[in-house]
C-alpha positions in Angstrom: -9.8 3.8 -30.3 -7.9 3.8 -27.0 -4.2 4.1 -26.7 -3.8 0.5 -25.6 -5.9 -0.8 -28.5 -3.8 1.0 -31.1 -1.1 -1.7 -30.8 1.5 0.3 -28.9 2.4 -1.2 -25.6 3.1 1.2 -22.7 4.2 0.9 -19.1 4.6 3.6 -16.4 7.9 3.5 -14.5 7.8 4.7 -10.9 11.3 5.1 -9.3 12.9 6.0 -6.0 14.9 8.4 -8.1 17.1 9.8 -5.4 18.9 6.4 -5.0 21.7 5.7 -7.4 21.0 2.0 -7.6 17.4 2.8 -8.5 18.5 5.2 -11.3 20.9 2.6 -12.7 18.3 -0.2 -12.7 15.8 2.2 -14.2 18.2 2.9 -17.1 18.6 -0.9 -17.6 14.9 -1.6 -17.5 14.0 1.3 -19.8 16.6 0.3 -22.4 15.4 -3.4 -22.4 11.7 -2.4 -22.8 12.5 0.0 -25.6 14.4 -2.7 -27.4 11.2 -4.9 -27.1 9.1 -2.1 -28.6 7.4 -1.1 -25.3 7.1 2.6 -24.6 8.2 3.7 -21.1 6.5 6.6 -19.4 7.9 8.5 -16.4 6.0 11.1 -14.4 7.5 14.6 -13.8 8.2 13.9 -10.1 10.7 11.2 -11.2 11.9 12.6 -14.5 13.8 15.5 -12.8 16.1 13.0 -11.2 16.3 10.5 -14.1 17.9 10.6 -17.5 16.1 7.9 -19.5 16.7 8.1 -23.2 13.5 7.7 -25.2 11.1 7.8 -22.3 7.9 9.8 -22.4 7.3 12.3 -19.6 3.8 12.6 -18.3 2.2 14.8 -15.6 2.5 13.5 -12.0 -1.2 13.2 -11.4 -4.0 10.6 -11.2 -3.8 10.2 -15.0 -0.1 9.3 -15.2 -0.8 5.6 -15.9 -3.7 6.1 -18.3 -3.3 4.1 -21.5 -0.6 1.8 -20.0 -0.8 -2.0 -19.3 1.4 -2.0 -16.2 2.9 0.2 -13.5 6.5 -1.0 -12.8 8.0 0.3 -9.5 11.7 0.3 -8.5 12.1 1.0 -4.8 10.9 0.0 -1.4 7.4 -0.3 0.0 7.0 3.5 0.2 7.7 3.9 -3.5 5.4 0.9 -4.3 2.6 2.6 -2.4 3.2 5.7 -4.5 3.0 3.5 -7.6 -0.2 2.0 -6.3 -1.9 5.4 -6.3 -1.2 5.7 -10.1 -2.0 2.0 -10.9 -5.4 2.1 -9.0 -6.6 5.2 -10.8 -5.8 3.7 -14.2 -7.1 0.2 -13.1 -3.9 -1.5 -14.2 -1.7 -4.0 -12.3 1.3 -2.9 -10.2 4.6 -4.8 -10.4 7.3 -3.9 -7.8 11.0 -4.6 -7.8 12.3 -4.3 -4.2 15.3 -2.0 -3.7 14.4 -1.4 0.0 14.8 -3.4 3.2 11.8 -5.7 3.6 9.7 -4.9 0.5 6.6 -7.0 1.3 4.7 -5.4 -1.6 7.4 -6.1 -4.1 7.1 -9.1 -6.4 10.8 -9.5 -7.2 14.3 -8.6 -5.8 16.9 -6.5 -7.7 18.8 -9.7 -8.7 15.8 -10.7 -10.8 15.5 -7.6 -12.9 16.2 -9.5 -16.2 13.6 -12.1 -15.3 11.1 -9.3 -14.6 11.8 -7.6 -17.9 11.3 -10.9 -19.7 8.0 -11.4 -18.0 6.8 -7.9 -18.9 7.8 -8.4 -22.6 6.2 -11.9 -22.7 3.2 -10.9 -20.6 3.6 -13.9 -18.3 2.4 -12.2 -15.2 -1.0 -12.9 -13.6 -3.1 -10.5 -11.5 -3.9 -10.8 -7.8 -6.6 -8.6 -6.3 -5.9 -6.9 -3.0 -8.4 -5.3 -0.7 -8.5 -1.5 -0.2 -10.2 0.4 2.6 -12.4 3.4 2.2 -11.8 6.2 4.8 -14.3 9.0 5.5 -13.7 11.8 8.1 -16.6 13.9 9.4 -17.4 16.2 12.3 -20.9 16.5 13.7 -22.2 14.8 10.5 -20.4 17.2 8.2 -18.1 15.5 5.7 -14.4 16.7 5.9 -12.1 14.3 4.1 -12.3 11.1 2.1 -9.3 8.9 1.2 -8.3 5.2 0.8 -5.5 2.9 1.8 -4.0 -0.3 0.5 -2.0 -1.1 3.7 -3.5 0.8 6.6 -5.0 3.9 8.0 -3.8 5.2 11.4 -5.1 7.7 13.9 -2.3 9.1 16.0 -1.7 11.7 18.6 -0.6 15.1 17.3 1.3 16.1 20.5 4.0 13.8 21.7 3.3 14.2 25.5 -0.4 13.6 25.3 -2.4 10.5 24.5 -5.6 10.5 22.5 -8.9 9.1 23.7 -10.6 7.0 21.0 -14.0 5.5 21.2 -14.0 2.4 18.9 -17.3 1.4 17.2 -17.9 -1.8 15.2 -20.9 -2.2 12.9 -22.8 0.7 14.6 -22.2 -0.5 18.2 -19.7 0.9 20.7 -16.9 -1.5 21.6 -14.5 0.3 24.0 -12.7 3.5 24.7 -8.9 3.5 24.5 -6.5 6.0 25.9 -3.6 5.4 23.5 -0.9 6.7 21.3 -3.1 5.8 18.3 -5.0 3.0 16.5 -4.4 1.3 13.2 -6.9 -0.3 10.8 -5.1 -2.6 8.3 -6.0 -4.8 5.4 -4.4 -8.3 5.1 -1.8 -6.7 2.8 -1.0 -4.2 5.5 -0.9 -6.7 8.3 2.9 -7.0 7.9 3.4 -3.2 8.1 2.4 -0.7 10.8 -0.1 -3.1 12.4 2.6 -5.8 12.8 4.9 -3.3 14.5 2.1 -2.5 16.9 1.6 -6.2 17.8 -1.1 -7.2 15.4 -1.3 -10.6 13.7 0.0 -11.5 10.3 -2.9 -12.3 8.0 -2.5 -14.3 4.8 -3.5 -12.2 1.7 -6.2 -14.8 0.8 -8.0 -14.1 4.1 -10.7 -11.4 3.8 -10.7 -9.5 7.0 -10.0 -6.1 8.5 -7.6 -5.5 11.5 -8.0 -3.0 14.3 -4.8 -2.6 16.4 -4.4 -0.2 19.3 -1.0 1.5 19.8 0.3 1.6 23.4 -3.2 1.6 24.8 -3.9 2.0 28.6 -6.9 -0.2 28.9 -7.7 -3.7 30.2 -9.3 -4.6 26.8 -6.9 -3.5 24.2 -6.1 -6.5 22.0 -5.8 -6.5 18.2 -9.1 -7.3 16.6 -9.9 -9.2 13.4 -13.3 -8.3 12.0 -15.4 -9.2 9.0 -14.5 -7.6 5.6 -18.0 -6.3 5.5 -17.8 -4.6 8.9 -17.8 -0.8 9.3 -15.3 0.4 11.8 -15.5 3.9 13.3 -13.3 5.9 15.6 -14.6 8.9 17.5 -12.7 11.7 19.4 -14.5 13.4 22.3 -15.7 17.0 21.8 -13.3 18.3 24.4 -10.3 16.3 23.0 -7.1 17.7 21.5 -6.6 17.3 17.8 -5.2 14.1 16.3 -3.6 13.2 12.9 -4.9 10.6 10.4 -2.4 8.9 8.0 -3.4 6.8 5.0 -0.7 4.4 3.9 1.8 6.8 5.6 1.5 9.1 2.6 -1.7 11.2 2.9 -2.4 13.0 6.2 -5.3 14.9 7.6 -5.7 16.8 10.9 -8.7 15.5 12.9 -10.3 18.0 15.2 -12.0 17.4 18.5 -15.3 15.7 17.9 -14.0 14.2 14.7 -15.2 10.8 13.5 -13.5 8.4 11.1 -15.6 5.7 9.3 -13.6 2.8 7.7 -15.0 0.1 5.4 -14.0 -2.0 2.5 -13.7 0.0 -0.7 -15.4 -1.3 -3.8 -12.4 -0.8 -6.0 -9.3 -2.9 -5.1 -5.6 -2.7 -6.1 -4.3 -5.2 -8.6 -0.8 -6.7 -8.1 1.1 -8.3 -10.9 2.5 -11.7 -9.8 5.2 -13.6 -11.6 4.8 -16.9 -9.8 2.7 -18.8 -7.3 5.2 -18.9 -4.4 3.4 -19.5 -1.1 3.0 -16.5 1.3 4.7 -18.7 4.0 7.9 -18.7 1.8 7.7 -14.9 1.5 7.4 -14.5 5.3 10.4 -16.7 5.8 12.5 -14.9 3.3 11.5 -11.3 4.3 12.0 -11.9 8.1 14.8 -14.4 7.8 12.8 -16.8 9.9 14.7 -19.9 11.3 13.5 -23.0 9.5 16.8 -25.0 9.6 16.1 -28.7 10.3 12.7 -28.8 8.6 12.2 -32.2 7.0 8.8 -31.6 5.5 6.2 -34.2 4.6 7.6 -37.7 4.3 
């Protein structure tokens, strides 16, 4: 019998625990869930900064969310990406409450905490699947690193005063060489993150595609690319090139040596987001970026 089938409901709470408002809301959420008979787990990397009566402390590793039905995150997008690592390993949904600035990955704002708790207790969320990218680093055919990303992976220069020279390959064919500060590959989920800042397009989450966006490229052909979700993207550094740095979701980093190669493709295992409603992505864009829509009369 699994833990979940024993009848005891459990959630993992992931918190930006250095923020006082996050600690206060964590206390509120923990108390409400305990009252409803739901066990709250907190990993050791958060527990040191929190004081949650009755919570169960678990190791801060890939098994932290095992046996839970949901990972609940209190924080901004960075904290939500940390929670995504735990949720994906346990194959459970992730529900974020935004305490940051933009919070595109969050499902609710801090003012809606009571509504979120009620939805958790009543199990009234539904699950939305989000694409993840698989990232493999090699040198001269020798595997070096493997990771994944929900938002994006970026290859960036390691030395501020020197650009990197990147040869871009799509589906086994060379596309172009860019002298640039870096290059980003993003999922639709990550199209509003680093890729957006670099001039890439906003892609609706329902669109299946991969984005390739150069950063400050010195080249005639250096526009953002939208490719098939089944495409394989590769970046190669010349043998004589200086080292570069690879970032996955801005959280996991690897040094890439001269002659390094990065292969990027859709991962077979997605991340699941818990959604509380069916609000259109357009409304989310308007709210998050405070877009001017005054005067809209709509369909008559």
